[in-house]
ChimeraX commands (.cxc) that place a marker at each C-alpha (Angstrom):
marker #1 position 54.00,-4.30,19.10 radius 0.5
marker #1 position 52.95,-5.92,22.40 radius 0.5
marker #1 position 55.55,-6.85,25.03 radius 0.5
marker #1 position 54.65,-9.37,27.75 radius 0.5
marker #1 position 56.50,-8.97,31.06 radius 0.5
marker #1 position 56.98,-12.10,33.12 radius 0.5
marker #1 position 56.89,-11.85,36.91 radius 0.5
marker #1 position 60.20,-12.41,38.50 radius 0.5
marker #1 position 60.79,-13.45,42.16 radius 0.5
marker #1 position 63.80,-14.36,44.28 radius 0.5
marker #1 position 62.65,-17.92,44.53 radius 0.5
marker #1 position 63.04,-18.38,40.82 radius 0.5
marker #1 position 66.71,-17.34,40.78 radius 0.5
marker #1 position 69.53,-19.82,41.60 radius 0.5
marker #1 position 71.64,-18.98,44.63 radius 0.5
marker #1 position 74.85,-18.53,42.67 radius 0.5
marker #1 position 73.29,-15.94,40.48 radius 0.5
marker #1 position 74.53,-13.12,42.68 radius 0.5
marker #1 position 78.11,-12.88,44.09 radius 0.5
marker #1 position 78.61,-12.96,47.83 radius 0.5
marker #1 position 78.46,-9.56,49.44 radius 0.5
marker #1 position 77.17,-7.89,46.36 radius 0.5
marker #1 position 75.10,-4.82,46.91 radius 0.5
marker #1 position 71.61,-5.14,45.65 radius 0.5
marker #1 position 70.35,-1.95,44.20 radius 0.5
marker #1 position 67.13,-1.43,42.41 radius 0.5
marker #1 position 67.77,-0.67,38.83 radius 0.5
marker #1 position 65.98,2.29,37.46 radius 0.5
marker #1 position 63.59,1.26,34.77 radius 0.5
marker #1 position 64.50,2.26,31.32 radius 0.5
marker #1 position 62.63,5.33,30.18 radius 0.5
marker #1 position 59.46,4.41,28.40 radius 0.5
marker #1 position 59.71,4.62,24.71 radius 0.5
marker #1 position 57.57,7.30,23.13 radius 0.5
marker #1 position 54.81,5.62,21.16 radius 0.5
marker #1 position 55.14,6.11,17.51 radius 0.5
marker #1 position 52.54,8.29,15.84 radius 0.5
marker #1 position 50.07,6.24,13.90 radius 0.5
marker #1 position 50.70,6.57,10.26 radius 0.5
marker #1 position 52.61,5.08,7.45 radius 0.5
marker #1 position 55.05,2.36,8.42 radius 0.5
marker #1 position 53.32,1.49,11.68 radius 0.5
marker #1 position 51.19,-1.45,12.73 radius 0.5
marker #1 position 48.45,-1.78,10.06 radius 0.5
marker #1 position 45.96,-2.53,12.85 radius 0.5
marker #1 position 46.50,0.83,14.50 radius 0.5
marker #1 position 43.93,3.60,14.03 radius 0.5
marker #1 position 44.96,6.34,11.69 radius 0.5
marker #1 position 43.58,9.76,12.56 radius 0.5
marker #1 position 43.93,12.47,9.99 radius 0.5
marker #1 position 42.79,16.00,10.46 radius 0.5
marker #1 position 41.36,17.55,7.31 radius 0.5
marker #1 position 40.60,21.14,6.80 radius 0.5
marker #1 position 37.03,21.92,5.61 radius 0.5
marker #1 position 37.21,23.92,2.46 radius 0.5
marker #1 position 35.79,27.45,2.56 radius 0.5
marker #1 position 33.16,26.81,-0.13 radius 0.5
marker #1 position 31.55,24.15,2.07 radius 0.5
marker #1 position 31.04,26.65,4.88 radius 0.5
marker #1 position 29.80,29.24,2.40 radius 0.5
marker #1 position 27.23,26.80,0.96 radius 0.5
marker #1 position 25.97,25.74,4.37 radius 0.5
marker #1 position 25.71,29.34,5.46 radius 0.5
marker #1 position 23.75,30.27,2.36 radius 0.5
marker #1 position 21.31,27.39,2.84 radius 0.5
marker #1 position 20.72,28.28,6.47 radius 0.5
marker #1 position 20.17,31.93,5.53 radius 0.5
marker #1 position 17.69,31.05,2.79 radius 0.5
marker #1 position 15.78,28.70,5.07 radius 0.5
marker #1 position 15.60,31.32,7.80 radius 0.5
marker #1 position 14.44,33.90,5.25 radius 0.5
marker #1 position 11.73,31.59,3.89 radius 0.5
marker #1 position 10.38,30.90,7.37 radius 0.5
marker #1 position 10.41,34.60,8.15 radius 0.5
marker #1 position 8.55,35.51,4.97 radius 0.5
marker #1 position 6.00,32.74,5.62 radius 0.5
marker #1 position 5.01,34.44,8.86 radius 0.5
marker #1 position 5.51,38.04,7.73 radius 0.5
marker #1 position 3.47,37.62,4.49 radius 0.5
marker #1 position 0.56,35.27,5.24 radius 0.5
marker #1 position -2.57,35.08,3.08 radius 0.5
marker #1 position -5.12,37.16,4.97 radius 0.5
marker #1 position -7.85,37.77,2.36 radius 0.5
marker #1 position -9.44,35.27,-0.07 radius 0.5
marker #1 position -12.14,36.39,-2.50 radius 0.5
marker #1 position -14.27,33.85,-4.37 radius 0.5
marker #1 position -16.47,34.62,-7.39 radius 0.5
marker #1 position -18.43,32.49,-9.86 radius 0.5
marker #1 position -19.46,29.90,-7.30 radius 0.5
marker #1 position -23.11,28.93,-7.25 radius 0.5
marker #1 position -23.28,25.41,-5.84 radius 0.5
marker #1 position -20.03,25.43,-3.85 radius 0.5
marker #1 position -19.77,27.69,-0.81 radius 0.5
marker #1 position -16.86,30.10,-0.39 radius 0.5
marker #1 position -15.57,28.01,2.52 radius 0.5
marker #1 position -15.58,24.86,0.36 radius 0.5
marker #1 position -13.72,26.69,-2.39 radius 0.5
marker #1 position -11.05,27.91,0.04 radius 0.5
marker #1 position -10.59,24.39,1.39 radius 0.5
marker #1 position -10.27,22.91,-2.11 radius 0.5
marker #1 position -7.75,25.61,-3.03 radius 0.5
marker #1 position -5.53,24.78,-0.05 radius 0.5
marker #1 position -6.39,28.00,1.77 radius 0.5
marker #1 position -8.15,26.50,4.75 radius 0.5
marker #1 position -5.31,27.26,7.19 radius 0.5
marker #1 position -2.20,29.40,7.57 radius 0.5
marker #1 position -0.56,29.84,4.17 radius 0.5
marker #1 position 2.37,32.01,3.11 radius 0.5
marker #1 position 1.37,34.39,0.32 radius 0.5
marker #1 position 4.79,34.25,-1.33 radius 0.5
marker #1 position 4.80,30.45,-1.53 radius 0.5
marker #1 position 1.21,29.87,-2.62 radius 0.5
marker #1 position 0.94,28.62,-6.19 radius 0.5
marker #1 position -0.51,26.23,-8.72 radius 0.5
marker #1 position 0.24,23.07,-6.76 radius 0.5
marker #1 position -2.08,24.08,-3.93 radius 0.5
marker #1 position -4.68,25.68,-6.23 radius 0.5
marker #1 position -4.93,22.52,-8.38 radius 0.5
marker #1 position -7.06,20.98,-5.65 radius 0.5
marker #1 position -9.98,22.99,-7.05 radius 0.5
marker #1 position -10.18,20.67,-10.04 radius 0.5
marker #1 position -10.77,17.66,-7.80 radius 0.5
marker #1 position -14.39,18.80,-7.43 radius 0.5
marker #1 position -16.70,17.67,-10.28 radius 0.5
marker #1 position -18.53,20.99,-9.91 radius 0.5
marker #1 position -15.47,23.02,-10.95 radius 0.5
marker #1 position -15.14,23.26,-14.72 radius 0.5
marker #1 position -12.26,25.75,-14.62 radius 0.5
marker #1 position -10.70,28.20,-12.20 radius 0.5
marker #1 position -8.46,31.25,-12.33 radius 0.5
marker #1 position -6.37,32.01,-9.25 radius 0.5
marker #1 position -4.61,35.36,-8.82 radius 0.5
marker #1 position -2.31,36.61,-6.07 radius 0.5
marker #1 position -2.41,40.27,-5.15 radius 0.5
marker #1 position 0.38,41.74,-3.06 radius 0.5
marker #1 position 0.75,41.63,-0.17 radius 0.5
marker #1 position -1.82,39.23,1.32 radius 0.5
marker #1 position -4.75,38.56,-1.06 radius 0.5
marker #1 position -5.72,35.61,-3.27 radius 0.5
marker #1 position -8.58,35.92,-5.77 radius 0.5
marker #1 position -10.37,32.80,-7.07 radius 0.5
marker #1 position -12.66,33.00,-10.11 radius 0.5
marker #1 position -14.65,29.82,-10.76 radius 0.5
marker #1 position -16.61,28.49,-13.70 radius 0.5
marker #1 position -18.94,25.82,-12.34 radius 0.5
marker #1 position -20.59,23.06,-14.32 radius 0.5
marker #1 position -24.35,23.39,-14.80 radius 0.5
marker #1 position -26.81,20.53,-14.37 radius 0.5
marker #1 position -28.79,19.92,-17.58 radius 0.5
marker #1 position -30.15,16.40,-17.00 radius 0.5
marker #1 position -30.97,14.01,-14.20 radius 0.5
marker #1 position -30.26,10.29,-14.19 radius 0.5
marker #1 position -30.55,7.34,-11.81 radius 0.5
marker #1 position -27.39,5.64,-10.66 radius 0.5
marker #1 position -27.16,1.83,-10.29 radius 0.5
marker #1 position -27.47,2.41,-6.54 radius 0.5
marker #1 position -30.85,4.06,-7.09 radius 0.5
marker #1 position -29.62,7.56,-6.28 radius 0.5
marker #1 position -30.73,10.29,-8.68 radius 0.5
marker #1 position -27.92,12.65,-9.66 radius 0.5
marker #1 position -27.48,15.60,-11.98 radius 0.5
marker #1 position -25.56,15.46,-15.26 radius 0.5
marker #1 position -23.58,18.48,-16.44 radius 0.5
marker #1 position -23.43,19.86,-19.97 radius 0.5
marker #1 position -20.25,17.83,-20.62 radius 0.5
marker #1 position -21.73,14.59,-19.28 radius 0.5
marker #1 position -20.04,14.78,-15.87 radius 0.5
marker #1 position -22.09,13.44,-12.97 radius 0.5
marker #1 position -22.68,16.10,-10.29 radius 0.5
marker #1 position -23.44,14.70,-6.84 radius 0.5
marker #1 position -25.44,16.66,-4.29 radius 0.5
marker #1 position -27.21,18.94,-6.76 radius 0.5
marker #1 position -30.36,19.30,-4.63 radius 0.5
marker #1 position -33.79,19.57,-6.25 radius 0.5
marker #1 position -33.71,17.95,-9.71 radius 0.5
marker #1 position -37.42,17.96,-10.52 radius 0.5
marker #1 position -37.06,20.65,-13.21 radius 0.5
marker #1 position -34.40,18.75,-15.16 radius 0.5
marker #1 position -35.12,16.38,-18.07 radius 0.5
marker #1 position -34.47,12.70,-17.37 radius 0.5
marker #1 position -31.98,10.55,-19.26 radius 0.5
marker #1 position -32.25,6.76,-19.43 radius 0.5
marker #1 position -31.04,4.08,-21.80 radius 0.5
marker #1 position -29.26,0.81,-22.31 radius 0.5
marker #1 position -26.05,-0.31,-23.93 radius 0.5
marker #1 position -22.87,1.79,-23.78 radius 0.5
marker #1 position -23.39,4.88,-21.62 radius 0.5
marker #1 position -24.08,8.03,-23.64 radius 0.5
marker #1 position -24.51,10.69,-20.98 radius 0.5
marker #1 position -22.24,13.13,-22.83 radius 0.5
marker #1 position -24.28,12.79,-26.05 radius 0.5
marker #1 position -27.55,13.12,-24.13 radius 0.5
marker #1 position -26.34,16.27,-22.38 radius 0.5
marker #1 position -25.22,17.76,-25.70 radius 0.5
marker #1 position -28.65,17.16,-27.26 radius 0.5
marker #1 position -30.50,18.49,-24.22 radius 0.5
marker #1 position -28.48,21.71,-24.44 radius 0.5
marker #1 position -28.91,22.07,-28.20 radius 0.5
marker #1 position -32.70,21.59,-28.00 radius 0.5
marker #1 position -33.29,23.45,-24.74 radius 0.5
marker #1 position -35.51,26.02,-26.50 radius 0.5
marker #1 position -37.97,23.22,-27.28 radius 0.5
marker #1 position -38.30,22.26,-23.57 radius 0.5
marker #1 position -36.76,18.82,-23.55 radius 0.5
marker #1 position -38.55,16.45,-21.16 radius 0.5
marker #1 position -36.58,13.22,-21.58 radius 0.5
marker #1 position -33.75,11.63,-23.53 radius 0.5
marker #1 position -33.56,7.87,-24.14 radius 0.5
marker #1 position -30.43,6.39,-25.73 radius 0.5
marker #1 position -29.76,3.00,-27.31 radius 0.5
marker #1 position -26.85,1.68,-29.39 radius 0.5
marker #1 position -28.78,2.60,-32.55 radius 0.5
marker #1 position -29.85,6.15,-31.73 radius 0.5
marker #1 position -31.51,8.62,-29.37 radius 0.5
marker #1 position -35.15,9.55,-28.75 radius 0.5
marker #1 position -35.85,13.06,-27.47 radius 0.5
marker #1 position -39.25,13.94,-26.14 radius 0.5
marker #1 position -40.11,17.65,-26.00 radius 0.5
marker #1 position -43.16,19.64,-25.02 radius 0.5
marker #1 position -44.30,19.77,-28.68 radius 0.5
marker #1 position -43.18,16.46,-30.19 radius 0.5
marker #1 position -40.70,13.60,-30.34 radius 0.5
marker #1 position -37.48,13.23,-32.29 radius 0.5
marker #1 position -35.47,10.13,-33.12 radius 0.5
marker #1 position -32.16,9.88,-34.91 radius 0.5
marker #1 position -29.05,7.77,-35.03 radius 0.5
marker #1 position -26.88,10.77,-35.83 radius 0.5
marker #1 position -26.30,13.65,-33.41 radius 0.5
marker #1 position -25.46,16.18,-36.10 radius 0.5
marker #1 position -28.67,15.40,-37.93 radius 0.5
marker #1 position -30.70,15.97,-34.76 radius 0.5
marker #1 position -29.22,19.43,-34.33 radius 0.5
marker #1 position -29.58,20.21,-38.03 radius 0.5
marker #1 position -33.25,19.24,-38.38 radius 0.5
marker #1 position -34.45,20.07,-34.87 radius 0.5
marker #1 position -36.59,22.88,-36.32 radius 0.5
marker #1 position -38.93,20.23,-37.72 radius 0.5
marker #1 position -40.49,20.01,-34.27 radius 0.5
marker #1 position -42.12,23.38,-34.67 radius 0.5
marker #1 position -43.22,22.51,-38.23 radius 0.5
marker #1 position -44.88,19.27,-37.18 radius 0.5
marker #1 position -46.20,19.75,-33.65 radius 0.5
marker #1 position -47.24,16.71,-31.63 radius 0.5
marker #1 position -45.69,14.36,-34.20 radius 0.5
marker #1 position -42.96,11.73,-34.07 radius 0.5
marker #1 position -40.14,12.81,-36.35 radius 0.5
marker #1 position -37.46,10.40,-37.50 radius 0.5
marker #1 position -34.37,12.19,-38.72 radius 0.5
marker #1 position -31.96,10.51,-41.13 radius 0.5
marker #1 position -28.85,11.86,-42.81 radius 0.5
marker #1 position -30.80,12.06,-46.08 radius 0.5
marker #1 position -34.03,13.59,-44.76 radius 0.5
marker #1 position -36.96,13.63,-42.34 radius 0.5
marker #1 position -39.82,11.17,-41.86 radius 0.5
marker #1 position -42.97,12.29,-40.00 radius 0.5
marker #1 position -45.27,9.84,-38.24 radius 0.5
marker #1 position -48.67,10.42,-36.73 radius 0.5
marker link #1:1,2 radius 0.2
marker link #1:2,3 radius 0.2
marker link #1:3,4 radius 0.2
marker link #1:4,5 radius 0.2
marker link #1:5,6 radius 0.2
marker link #1:6,7 radius 0.2
marker link #1:7,8 radius 0.2
marker link #1:8,9 radius 0.2
marker link #1:9,10 radius 0.2
marker link #1:10,11 radius 0.2
marker link #1:11,12 radius 0.2
marker link #1:12,13 radius 0.2
marker link #1:13,14 radius 0.2
marker link #1:14,15 radius 0.2
marker link #1:15,16 radius 0.2
marker link #1:16,17 radius 0.2
marker link #1:17,18 radius 0.2
marker link #1:18,19 radius 0.2
marker link #1:19,20 radius 0.2
marker link #1:20,21 radius 0.2
marker link #1:21,22 radius 0.2
marker link #1:22,23 radius 0.2
marker link #1:23,24 radius 0.2
marker link #1:24,25 radius 0.2
marker link #1:25,26 radius 0.2
marker link #1:26,27 radius 0.2
marker link #1:27,28 radius 0.2
marker link #1:28,29 radius 0.2
marker link #1:29,30 radius 0.2
marker link #1:30,31 radius 0.2
marker link #1:31,32 radius 0.2
marker link #1:32,33 radius 0.2
marker link #1:33,34 radius 0.2
marker link #1:34,35 radius 0.2
marker link #1:35,36 radius 0.2
marker link #1:36,37 radius 0.2
marker link #1:37,38 radius 0.2
marker link #1:38,39 radius 0.2
marker link #1:39,40 radius 0.2
marker link #1:40,41 radius 0.2
marker link #1:41,42 radius 0.2
marker link #1:42,43 radius 0.2
marker link #1:43,44 radius 0.2
marker link #1:44,45 radius 0.2
marker link #1:45,46 radius 0.2
marker link #1:46,47 radius 0.2
marker link #1:47,48 radius 0.2
marker link #1:48,49 radius 0.2
marker link #1:49,50 radius 0.2
marker link #1:50,51 radius 0.2
marker link #1:51,52 radius 0.2
marker link #1:52,53 radius 0.2
marker link #1:53,54 radius 0.2
marker link #1:54,55 radius 0.2
marker link #1:55,56 radius 0.2
marker link #1:56,57 radius 0.2
marker link #1:57,58 radius 0.2
marker link #1:58,59 radius 0.2
marker link #1:59,60 radius 0.2
marker link #1:60,61 radius 0.2
marker link #1:61,62 radius 0.2
marker link #1:62,63 radius 0.2
marker link #1:63,64 radius 0.2
marker link #1:64,65 radius 0.2
marker link #1:65,66 radius 0.2
marker link #1:66,67 radius 0.2
marker link #1:67,68 radius 0.2
marker link #1:68,69 radius 0.2
marker link #1:69,70 radius 0.2
marker link #1:70,71 radius 0.2
marker link #1:71,72 radius 0.2
marker link #1:72,73 radius 0.2
marker link #1:73,74 radius 0.2
marker link #1:74,75 radius 0.2
marker link #1:75,76 radius 0.2
marker link #1:76,77 radius 0.2
marker link #1:77,78 radius 0.2
marker link #1:78,79 radius 0.2
marker link #1:79,80 radius 0.2
marker link #1:80,81 radius 0.2
marker link #1:81,82 radius 0.2
marker link #1:82,83 radius 0.2
marker link #1:83,84 radius 0.2
marker link #1:84,85 radius 0.2
marker link #1:85,86 radius 0.2
marker link #1:86,87 radius 0.2
marker link #1:87,88 radius 0.2
marker link #1:88,89 radius 0.2
marker link #1:89,90 radius 0.2
marker link #1:90,91 radius 0.2
marker link #1:91,92 radius 0.2
marker link #1:92,93 radius 0.2
marker link #1:93,94 radius 0.2
marker link #1:94,95 radius 0.2
marker link #1:95,96 radius 0.2
marker link #1:96,97 radius 0.2
marker link #1:97,98 radius 0.2
marker link #1:98,99 radius 0.2
marker link #1:99,100 radius 0.2
marker link #1:100,101 radius 0.2
marker link #1:101,102 radius 0.2
marker link #1:102,103 radius 0.2
marker link #1:103,104 radius 0.2
marker link #1:104,105 radius 0.2
marker link #1:105,106 radius 0.2
marker link #1:106,107 radius 0.2
marker link #1:107,108 radius 0.2
marker link #1:108,109 radius 0.2
marker link #1:109,110 radius 0.2
marker link #1:110,111 radius 0.2
marker link #1:111,112 radius 0.2
marker link #1:112,113 radius 0.2
marker link #1:113,114 radius 0.2
marker link #1:114,115 radius 0.2
marker link #1:115,116 radius 0.2
marker link #1:116,117 radius 0.2
marker link #1:117,118 radius 0.2
marker link #1:118,119 radius 0.2
marker link #1:119,120 radius 0.2
marker link #1:120,121 radius 0.2
marker link #1:121,122 radius 0.2
marker link #1:122,123 radius 0.2
marker link #1:123,124 radius 0.2
marker link #1:124,125 radius 0.2
marker link #1:125,126 radius 0.2
marker link #1:126,127 radius 0.2
marker link #1:127,128 radius 0.2
marker link #1:128,129 radius 0.2
marker link #1:129,130 radius 0.2
marker link #1:130,131 radius 0.2
marker link #1:131,132 radius 0.2
marker link #1:132,133 radius 0.2
marker link #1:133,134 radius 0.2
marker link #1:134,135 radius 0.2
marker link #1:135,136 radius 0.2
marker link #1:136,137 radius 0.2
marker link #1:137,138 radius 0.2
marker link #1:138,139 radius 0.2
marker link #1:139,140 radius 0.2
marker link #1:140,141 radius 0.2
marker link #1:141,142 radius 0.2
marker link #1:142,143 radius 0.2
marker link #1:143,144 radius 0.2
marker link #1:144,145 radius 0.2
marker link #1:145,146 radius 0.2
marker link #1:146,147 radius 0.2
marker link #1:147,148 radius 0.2
marker link #1:148,149 radius 0.2
marker link #1:149,150 radius 0.2
marker link #1:150,151 radius 0.2
marker link #1:151,152 radius 0.2
marker link #1:152,153 radius 0.2
marker link #1:153,154 radius 0.2
marker link #1:154,155 radius 0.2
marker link #1:155,156 radius 0.2
marker link #1:156,157 radius 0.2
marker link #1:157,158 radius 0.2
marker link #1:158,159 radius 0.2
marker link #1:159,160 radius 0.2
marker link #1:160,161 radius 0.2
marker link #1:161,162 radius 0.2
marker link #1:162,163 radius 0.2
marker link #1:163,164 radius 0.2
marker link #1:164,165 radius 0.2
marker link #1:165,166 radius 0.2
marker link #1:166,167 radius 0.2
marker link #1:167,168 radius 0.2
marker link #1:168,169 radius 0.2
marker link #1:169,170 radius 0.2
marker link #1:170,171 radius 0.2
marker link #1:171,172 radius 0.2
marker link #1:172,173 radius 0.2
marker link #1:173,174 radius 0.2
marker link #1:174,175 radius 0.2
marker link #1:175,176 radius 0.2
marker link #1:176,177 radius 0.2
marker link #1:177,178 radius 0.2
marker link #1:178,179 radius 0.2
marker link #1:179,180 radius 0.2
marker link #1:180,181 radius 0.2
marker link #1:181,182 radius 0.2
marker link #1:182,183 radius 0.2
marker link #1:183,184 radius 0.2
marker link #1:184,185 radius 0.2
marker link #1:185,186 radius 0.2
marker link #1:186,187 radius 0.2
marker link #1:187,188 radius 0.2
marker link #1:188,189 radius 0.2
marker link #1:189,190 radius 0.2
marker link #1:190,191 radius 0.2
marker link #1:191,192 radius 0.2
marker link #1:192,193 radius 0.2
marker link #1:193,194 radius 0.2
marker link #1:194,195 radius 0.2
marker link #1:195,196 radius 0.2
marker link #1:196,197 radius 0.2
marker link #1:197,198 radius 0.2
marker link #1:198,199 radius 0.2
marker link #1:199,200 radius 0.2
marker link #1:200,201 radius 0.2
marker link #1:201,202 radius 0.2
marker link #1:202,203 radius 0.2
marker link #1:203,204 radius 0.2
marker link #1:204,205 radius 0.2
marker link #1:205,206 radius 0.2
marker link #1:206,207 radius 0.2
marker link #1:207,208 radius 0.2
marker link #1:208,209 radius 0.2
marker link #1:209,210 radius 0.2
marker link #1:210,211 radius 0.2
marker link #1:211,212 radius 0.2
marker link #1:212,213 radius 0.2
marker link #1:213,214 radius 0.2
marker link #1:214,215 radius 0.2
marker link #1:215,216 radius 0.2
marker link #1:216,217 radius 0.2
marker link #1:217,218 radius 0.2
marker link #1:218,219 radius 0.2
marker link #1:219,220 radius 0.2
marker link #1:220,221 radius 0.2
marker link #1:221,222 radius 0.2
marker link #1:222,223 radius 0.2
marker link #1:223,224 radius 0.2
marker link #1:224,225 radius 0.2
marker link #1:225,226 radius 0.2
marker link #1:226,227 radius 0.2
marker link #1:227,228 radius 0.2
marker link #1:228,229 radius 0.2
marker link #1:229,230 radius 0.2
marker link #1:230,231 radius 0.2
marker link #1:231,232 radius 0.2
marker link #1:232,233 radius 0.2
marker link #1:233,234 radius 0.2
marker link #1:234,235 radius 0.2
marker link #1:235,236 radius 0.2
marker link #1:236,237 radius 0.2
marker link #1:237,238 radius 0.2
marker link #1:238,239 radius 0.2
marker link #1:239,240 radius 0.2
marker link #1:240,241 radius 0.2
marker link #1:241,242 radius 0.2
marker link #1:242,243 radius 0.2
marker link #1:243,244 radius 0.2
marker link #1:244,245 radius 0.2
marker link #1:245,246 radius 0.2
marker link #1:246,247 radius 0.2
marker link #1:247,248 radius 0.2
marker link #1:248,249 radius 0.2
marker link #1:249,250 radius 0.2
marker link #1:250,251 radius 0.2
marker link #1:251,252 radius 0.2
marker link #1:252,253 radius 0.2
marker link #1:253,254 radius 0.2
marker link #1:254,255 radius 0.2
marker link #1:255,256 radius 0.2
marker link #1:256,257 radius 0.2
view
């Protein structure tokens, strides 16, 4: 509660306020009242300060977290990955594999896992990979790379390789030994790659696809069929009718001069 003190002076008092001859003595001020402690029953505008004791489990939890964090940092530096072995790579270099696997810099052996290693699958050349940790500082990477089986021209004009599962492989290098694949309509690179692999013993030179079927030219003849299974089933007809055009249908084979 606020008290306002007005200034008092002798000029403001009437003359008859004091008796004649009265001694004027300064009155001692009343002792200051001790301010009440903020709390219940006091001015609602006053600040209320309450001291609370932190429970022991809070300190125990914080201490545990700090200890674990310090231990993790210590293990990161005490157990780094020092050796990385790469096998199964043909197109990709060992340095490229390490980079893809998240092992291009300082990495803690204990904390390295599938999340970092999954970067290997971002490369179209990597079909599958097995990553093993060996205590105390080694990581082994075993790759299975895709193999180019065809070559095809991109809309940009660039010639690229096609893997056995139809995946486009950029930067394959010299493609002159690979059969070519062309066509129109819905893209059928996967089907073309499957046929090229199945008939590889007949030295496939080119594969042309259309919505109605596929034409495969080999060193000893030409095959056409609208059914992939029939091509694989009757592919031996090439050796029976060399230098002929063979049309393969689900119900049989037609040979043309």
